C-alpha positions in Angstrom: -26.0 -52.4 2.2 -26.1 -49.0 3.9 -27.3 -46.0 2.0 -24.8 -43.7 0.3 -24.7 -40.2 1.6 -26.4 -37.5 -0.3 -24.1 -35.6 -2.6 -25.6 -32.2 -1.8 -23.5 -31.5 1.3 -20.4 -32.3 -0.5 -21.2 -30.0 -3.4 -22.1 -27.3 -1.0 -18.8 -27.8 0.9 -16.9 -27.7 -2.4 -18.6 -24.6 -3.7 -18.1 -22.7 -0.2 -14.5 -23.6 -0.4 -14.1 -22.1 -3.9 -16.0 -19.0 -3.2 -14.0 -18.4 0.1 -10.7 -19.0 -1.8 -11.7 -16.5 -4.5 -12.6 -13.9 -1.8 -9.3 -14.3 0.0 -7.5 -14.0 -3.5 -9.3 -10.8 -4.3 -8.7 -9.1 -0.9 -5.0 -7.9 -1.6 -5.8 -7.2 -5.1 -8.6 -5.1 -4.2 -6.6 -3.2 -1.7 -3.9 -2.6 -4.4 -6.5 -1.4 -6.8 -8.2 0.9 -4.4 -4.8 2.4 -3.5 -4.0 3.1 -7.1 -7.4 4.6 -7.8 -8.0 6.6 -4.7 -4.5 7.2 -3.3 -2.6 8.0 -6.5 -5.1 10.1 -8.2 -6.1 12.5 -5.4 -3.9 15.6 -5.7 -4.6 16.8 -2.2 -4.0 13.5 -0.6 -0.8 13.1 -2.6 0.5 16.5 -1.5 -0.3 15.7 2.1 1.6 12.5 1.8 4.7 14.0 0.4 4.7 17.0 2.7 6.7 15.4 5.5 9.4 14.4 3.1 10.5 18.1 3.2 11.9 17.5 6.6 13.6 14.2 5.7 17.4 14.5 5.8 17.9 12.2 2.9 15.5 14.0 0.7 16.9 17.4 1.7 20.4 16.3 0.9 19.3 15.0 -2.5 17.7 18.2 -3.4 20.7 20.2 -2.3 23.1 18.2 -4.1 21.0 18.4 -7.3 20.3 21.9 -7.2 23.9 22.8 -6.2 25.4 20.8 -8.9 23.2 22.4 -11.5 24.0 25.9 -10.4 27.8 25.3 -10.3 27.5 23.6 -13.7 26.0 26.7 -15.2 28.8 28.9 -13.8 31.7 26.5 -14.0 34.2 29.5 -14.8 34.0 30.4 -11.2 33.0 27.1 -9.6 36.0 26.9 -7.4 35.2 30.3 -5.7 31.4 29.9 -5.3 31.4 26.2 -4.5 31.2 26.5 -0.7 28.8 29.5 -0.8 26.4 27.8 -3.2 26.3 24.5 -1.3 25.9 26.1 2.1 23.2 28.4 0.7 21.3 25.4 -0.7 21.5 23.4 2.6 20.4 26.4 4.6 17.5 26.9 2.3 16.2 23.3 2.5 15.7 23.9 6.2 13.4 26.8 5.8 9.6 27.1 5.7 9.9 28.6 2.3 11.4 25.4 1.1 8.6 23.4 2.6 6.0 25.6 0.8 7.9 25.3 -2.5 8.1 21.5 -2.0 4.4 21.2 -1.6 3.8 23.4 -4.7 6.3 21.3 -6.7 4.7 18.2 -5.6 1.2 19.3 -6.8 2.9 19.7 -10.3 4.6 16.4 -9.9 1.3 14.8 -9.2 -0.3 16.2 -12.5 2.9 15.3 -14.4 2.7 11.7 -13.2 -1.0 11.4 -14.1 -0.4 12.7 -17.5 2.5 10.4 -18.0 0.3 7.3 -17.0 -2.5 8.3 -19.1 -0.5 9.5 -22.3 0.2 6.5 -24.4 2.3 8.8 -26.8 4.8 9.8 -24.1 8.3 8.5 -24.7 9.1 5.5 -22.7 12.7 6.5 -22.1 11.7 9.9 -20.4 11.5 10.0 -16.5 8.9 12.0 -14.7 10.6 15.1 -13.4 9.7 18.2 -11.2 11.0 21.7 -11.9 13.1 23.3 -9.1 13.7 26.6 -10.7 12.0 28.4 -7.8 14.5 27.0 -5.5 17.3 28.2 -7.7 15.8 31.6 -7.7 15.6 31.7 -3.8 19.3 30.7 -3.6 20.2 33.4 -5.9 18.5 35.9 -3.7 20.2 34.6 -0.5 23.6 34.8 -2.2 22.8 38.3 -3.4 21.8 39.4 0.1 24.9 38.0 1.6 26.9 40.1 -1.0 28.6 37.0 -2.6 30.5 38.1 -5.8 28.8 37.4 -9.1 25.7 36.1 -7.4 23.5 38.2 -9.7 25.1 36.4 -12.7 23.9 33.1 -11.6 21.5 31.9 -14.3 18.0 30.7 -13.2 17.2 27.6 -15.3 14.7 24.9 -15.2 16.5 22.4 -12.8 14.5 19.1 -13.0 14.8 16.4 -10.5 13.5 12.9 -11.5 10.9 11.5 -9.3 10.0 8.5 -11.2 12.5 6.5 -13.3 11.3 5.4 -16.9 11.3 1.8 -15.9 9.1 2.4 -12.9 6.8 4.5 -15.1 6.5 1.8 -17.6 5.7 -0.8 -15.0 3.0 1.4 -13.4 1.5 2.3 -16.7 0.9 -1.4 -17.6 -1.2 -2.0 -14.6 -2.7 1.4 -13.9 -5.6 1.3 -16.3 -6.6 -2.2 -15.1 -6.2 -1.3 -11.4 -8.3 2.0 -12.0 -11.2 0.0 -13.4 -10.9 -2.7 -10.9 -10.7 -0.4 -7.8 -14.5 -0.6 -7.3 -15.4 -4.1 -8.5 -12.6 -6.1 -6.8 -13.7 -5.2 -3.3 -17.3 -5.7 -4.1 -16.6 -9.0 -5.7 -14.4 -10.1 -2.6 -17.4 -9.3 -0.2 -19.9 -11.0 -2.4 -17.9 -14.1 -2.5 -17.3 -14.2 1.2 -21.0 -13.7 1.9 -21.9 -16.4 -0.6 -19.3 -18.8 0.5 -20.4 -18.6 4.2 -24.1 -18.8 3.3 -23.8 -22.1 1.1 -21.3 -23.7 3.7 -22.5 -26.7 5.6 -20.7 -25.5 8.7 -20.8 -21.8 8.7 -18.5 -21.4 11.7 -15.7 -23.1 10.0 -16.4 -21.1 6.8 -16.2 -17.9 8.8 -12.9 -19.0 10.3 -11.6 -20.0 6.9 -12.6 -16.7 5.4 -10.9 -14.7 8.4 -7.7 -16.6 8.1 -7.7 -16.2 4.4 -8.1 -12.5 4.8 -5.2 -12.4 7.2 -3.1 -14.3 4.7 -4.1 -11.9 2.0 -2.9 -8.9 4.2 0.4 -10.7 4.9 0.9 -11.3 1.1 0.2 -7.6 0.4 2.7 -6.4 3.0 5.2 -8.9 1.5 4.6 -7.5 -2.0 5.1 -3.9 -0.8 8.4 -4.8 0.7 9.5 -6.7 -2.2 8.6 -3.8 -4.5 10.7 -1.5 -2.4 13.8 -3.7 -2.8 13.1 -4.1 -6.6 12.7 -0.4 -7.0 15.8 0.8 -5.2 17.9 -2.0 -6.9 16.9 -0.7 -10.5 17.7 2.9 -9.8 20.7 4.5 -11.7 23.7 5.6 -9.8 22.9 9.2 -10.0 19.7 8.9 -8.0 19.8 8.9 -4.3 18.7 5.6 -2.9 17.8 6.9 0.6 15.7 9.7 -0.9 14.0 7.3 -3.3 13.4 4.9 -0.4 11.8 7.7 1.6 9.5 8.6 -1.3 8.5 4.9 -1.9 7.8 4.5 1.9 5.6 7.7 1.9 3.5 6.6 -1.2 3.0 3.0 0.1 2.3 3.9 3.8 -1.5 3.4 3.2 -0.8 0.0 1.6 1.4 -1.0 4.6 -1.3 0.2 7.1 -4.0 -1.7 5.1 -1.9 -5.0 5.1 -1.7 -4.8 8.9 -5.4 -4.0 9.3 -6.3 -7.0 7.2 -4.0 -9.3 9.2 -5.3 -8.0 12.5 -9.0 -8.0 11.4 -8.6 -11.7 10.0 -6.9 -13.0 13.1 -9.3 -11.3 15.6 -12.4 -12.8 13.8 -10.8 -16.2 13.5 -10.0 -16.2 17.2 -13.4 -14.7 18.2 -15.2 -17.5 16.1 -13.0 -20.2 17.7 -13.6 -19.0 21.2 -17.3 -18.7 20.8 -17.5 -22.2 19.4 -15.3 -23.7 22.1 -16.7 -21.9 25.2 -20.2 -21.2 23.9 -23.2 -21.7 26.1 -23.5 -25.4 27.2 -26.7 -27.3 27.0 -28.1 -28.3 30.3 -28.3 -32.0 30.7 -30.5 -33.8 33.2 -28.3 -35.5 35.8 -28.3 -39.3 35.7 -30.1 -41.0 38.7 -27.8 -42.2 41.4 -29.3 -45.8 41.3 -30.5 -47.6 38.4 -34.3 -47.7 38.1 -35.9 -51.1 39.0 -36.6 -53.4 36.2 -40.5 -53.9 35.8 -41.4 -57.5 36.4 -41.9 -59.5 33.2 -45.5 -60.4 32.5 -46.0 -64.2 32.2 -46.7 -65.5 28.9 -49.7 -67.6 28.0 -47.6 -70.9 28.1 -46.3 -70.0 31.5 -49.7 -69.2 32.8 
């Protein structure tokens, strides 16, 4: 009976596969956790991310409509007369450098408000996260007064707030924020540890490297798909009063790092897998001694004792 194969290679193969699978599972989760911890909690980075939105037409239109409606609501006695002046002044203001500076300042305040909302367990769950646009109203009032618009000095400057995060979105973010913040460091470390251990115990390390690379690419693809699905769900859950193009622009700006990370993971994984396959297929060939053209002569058989 032929001897049975030793169980050690099988166990090593199974352990390597399990470790590599865990690594590939933790790659997108680690990227998401790092984004939540280092992308959303850095005020300077957040302000730089949101700054280009001051030139986005959808965002400018949403700000102009919100501020214009609020101003006209406060002076509804003369709304019909001031309506075109107010809206033109608001739209004109959103194209100025002063608006961009105010936008950056307001977003710094928004960032602090979002962080407080995420970390404050006593905050009402039905309240959205908002930003105060009272400075914008003040500037509009000054422009109307400079243009000698009647009753411009009587426009009240009140705290006009624009919702930047719906209550439903805030509730969903709050549920996972604490876990993601803690896991931002340990998930990437665990993913790298599992990958190194899985490759180290594998019986065929070339195949293990290829599997790890393909799994990393798959994790990046899943991360990109999750970002796209989250965008669709976010926009579909918005109330009718919120501008969907403006909300989409904000979502795209906040998740730009995640989309870039997903593409980097896909590209890195596929590149490593392809390089591993090519080096295995076209690696250095072992030089073999050429076979002789003619078979070697068979030595004569020595006579046995009986033949002798």
